[in-house]
N, C-alpha and C positions, 0 to 999 in steps of 0.2 A: 504494500500500500504506500502510495506516495502522497505527501501532504505539501502543498506549495505555500510557502510564506512569501508575502508580497515584497518584503525587504530583501535586498541582495545580501549575499554572504559577506561581500566586501563593498564598501561605499565607493563605487566607481563614479568618477567625475571627469569632465573634460573642461579645458579652459576656453576653447573656441572650436568651431567646426573645422574639420580637416578631411574632406572626402577622399583624398589620395591615400592617406594613412588608413582610413576606414576600409578601403579596398585591400590593402596589405593585411590588415587584421582579420579579414575574412578567411585567411588561411587557417586561423585557429578556431574558426566557427565550423567550416565544412571541409577542411583540408584533411589530407591523409595522416597528419600528426596532431590534429586538433582535438578540441574538447569533446565533440560529438563522437569521434572515433574512440576516444578513451572511455567515455561513458558506456557506449555500446559494447566495447570489448570486455570490460569487467562485468557488465550486466549479463552478457551471454555466458562468460566463463563460469559465473557463479552457479548456474543451474546444475552443472555436472558434479559439483562438490557438495551440494546441500546435505546429502545423507551421510557421506563418508567423512567429510570435513566441515561440519556445521559452523565451526569457528571461522574457517576461511571463507565460507559462504557469507557470513555476516560482514567480514572485512571487505570482500569484493563488492557486496551490495552497498556498503557504506561509502566506499570510495567512488563507485559508479554514481551514486546519488550526488556526491560532492562534485563530480565532474559535470553533471547536469547543472549544478549551481554555477560552475565556472563557465559553462556554455551560456548561461543567462547573463553573466557578467560581461562576457565578450560581446554578446548580441546587444546588450544595453549600451556598451561603449561605442559599438559601431553606429547604433542609432543616434547617439548624442553627437558623434562626429559628423553625421549626415544632417544635422539640424539645418533646415532651410531647403533641403533637396527634395524634389518630387520627380515624377516621371518626365516632366518637361524641363530639361536641363537649363535652357536659356532663362526660363522663369526662375529657376533656382538661383541662377547667377545674379538675379536682381533682388533676391531676398535681402533683408536688412543686414543680418550678421555676415552672410556670404559676401555681400557687396563691400563691407568694411575690410574684408581680407583682400579684395581684388581692386586694384586701382587702374582703371582704363580697360579699353576693349581688348587689347592684346592679352592681358592676363586672364580676362574672362574666357577668351577663346582657348587659351592654353588649358585652363581649368576644365573646360568642356571636353577638349581633346583627351586629356588624361583620364577623365571619367569614362569616356567611350572605349578605353582600352579593355574594359570589361562591360560591354553594353547590357548584358543580362542583369548585372548588379543594379544598374541605375535605371534602365528603361523598363524591364519587366517586373522588377520588385517594387517600383514606385518609391524607392529611397529607403530600403530597409534590408536587414540581413537576409541572405538566401543560403540554401544548403549547398554551397559550392566552395571551391578554393578561390584564391585571389585571381585566378585566370578564368574563372567561370566553369571549371570542370566539376560536374555534379559529384556529390558525396556518394561513395559506393560501399556496399557491405563487404567488398573484398578487402577493405582496410582492416577489418576485424580479424584478429588471430585468436582462435579458440580451438585447442587441440584435444581437450578432454583429459589431459594429464597435467596435474597441478604443477609438477616440477618443470614442465615445458612452458605452461601458460604464465607462471610467475616470472620466468626469465624474459618472455615476450613483453610482459608488463613493465619490467625494469627498463627494457630497451625503449618501450614506448614513452615512458616518463623522461628518459634521457633525450630522445628526439624532440619531445615537446619543449623541454627546458631550453635547448639550444635555439629553437625557433623563437622563443620569447627573448632570448638574448639578442638575436639578430634584429627582431622588431624594435627593441628599445633603442637601436641606433638610428631609427628612421623617424623618430618623433622628438620634438623639443618640449612637448606639453608635460609639465611636471606631474599633473594629475594622472595622465595616461601612463606615464612612466611608473608611477606609484602602483597603479593597478596591474601593470605588466609584471612588476617586481613581485607582487603578491602571488600572482598566478605562477610565475617561475618558481617561487619558493615552495609552493605546494607540490610542484613536480618533484622537488628534492625530498620533501616529506614522504610522498607516496612511494618513491623509489626505496626509501629505507624501510617502509612498512612491508613492501613486497619481499625485500631482501630478508627481513627478519622472519617473515612467514615461511619462506623457502627453507631457512635453516631449521625450522621445527619439523621438517619432513626429512627423515633419515632412513636409508641413504637417499641422496638426491642427485648423485652423479654416477654415471652419465644420466642425462634426462631420460625419463621413461623407465622401462623395466630391464631390458637386455643390456648386459655388459658388452664392451667393445672387444674386438678380436685382439688378443695379446701379440699377435704377429705384426700388427700394423698400428697399434695405438700409440707407439712412441717413436715412430720414424719421421724424420724431417727430410724432405726432398729438396735439394738445392737446384732450383730450376731457373736460376738467373746467371748471366755471364758475369765474369769479373771475380774480384777477391771474395773470399768467404766472409759472410757477415754473421756473427754469432751473438746470441743473447739467451735469456732464460726461456725463450720459446723453442730453442733447438740445442741447448746444452744444459747439463745438470739434470735435475729431476723435474718431471712434469708436476704441475701445481696440484692436481687433484688425485691422480693415481699414484704419484710418487715413483714413477718409472724413469729410468735413465734414457734421455733422448739419444736416438741413434741417427747420426748425421750422414745422409747419403749424398756424397759429393759428386757421384756419377750416376744419376738416376737411370739413364738409358742402359748402361751396362748392368746395373742392379736388376732392372726389369727383365733383361734378356737372360741373365744368369739364373734367376729364380723362376723362369718359365712363366712370366707375367705375374709375378708375386704369389704364385700358388704353391711354390716349394720353399717358402720362408719358414724360419723357426723363430720363436720368441727370443728376444735378446734384451738384456737390461731390465727385466721384469721378473717378478716371482709368480706372476699369473700364468696359468696353463689352460689348455682347453678343458681339462677336467674340472679345475676350480671355477672357471667361468660357467660351465654347464651347471655345476652345483649351485652357484650363487643365483643364476637365472631362475632355476627351479624354486629356490627358497623365496626369492623376492616376488616371483609371480604368484606363488601360493599365498604369501602374506598379503599382497595387495588385493588379490582376488577374494581372500577371506574377509578382508575389511569391507569390501563392497557387499558381499553376500550377507554379512552380519548386520549391515546397516539397512538393507532393503527388506521390507516385509515379505515373509514367505507365504503368508495367506491372509485373507481378510482384506479390508479396504486399505488403500494407501492414502494417507492424509499429509499434505504439505506442511500445514501449520497446526499448532496446538492452541485451542481456545478454552482455557480453564473455566471461564465464566459463561460458557455457552448454556442455553436453556436445558439441553439434555444432561449436562454435567458429566458427560462421558468422555473419556480419553480415546485417542486413536487406538485401534487394535493392532498396532505394529508389534511385531515379535522378532 
């Protein structure tokens, strides 16, 4: 159940109209890294974890709802930046506040030209936010990443928050309005907060690496192929121990020869690792049984399935989940 409070989560303000920045800000309204994408992604992901991880369900729904709040903030800011604009752009240029910003015919024509760079925004919307990015490309459900495995989805969410944060950083460079900067800084900060929430939630799921259920093949999990010309470049990504599995990186400085020698990598033997095919198979079976058991234990075996509990319902009965 959603309940809409008329007050914004953050007191968004603008000093003066700025249609050109309104167009840029549209990226965070209906773009691939925007607030609508984030809200829908976390909202969709939540359903798959309701019964097995009810605490993560609450977190995802809470953050999704906050993202809808941020969408409202972005939309309100866009609308305020478009004050005086309507479907007829020349009339908008004569509006009092817009006219104060534009001195002379040349500036008015430039304003109109800039506005028409995304005609759907200004002509079809009548001067309000639309569900597109800053270039008029419609929002798409393909932006949403939901794989049904929480260790995968939470990593997608951390990446989504990172991308959204950097977009806000870039946007802050294109406005001098102190009020707008204040709003953008708030939204950027919440991306940082959400990143940490997702990261903390991921750590409560153990094991969580590699993502999913199946372990990686020990013959190939710690090999680095040098596929660039020139001097060797070494770092923690190809020497020492790997960050998660603790395996010794195997640097392959002649990948072509290595592939030929190993019959297309099919005759390799694990090196620099304690993992074997037998231990991998054992761990796969154990984790698969554990995760499957969690799901089976959480889903009712018989009787009705009820999503929510209503202790004060007239019947006074609880769900027959077993």
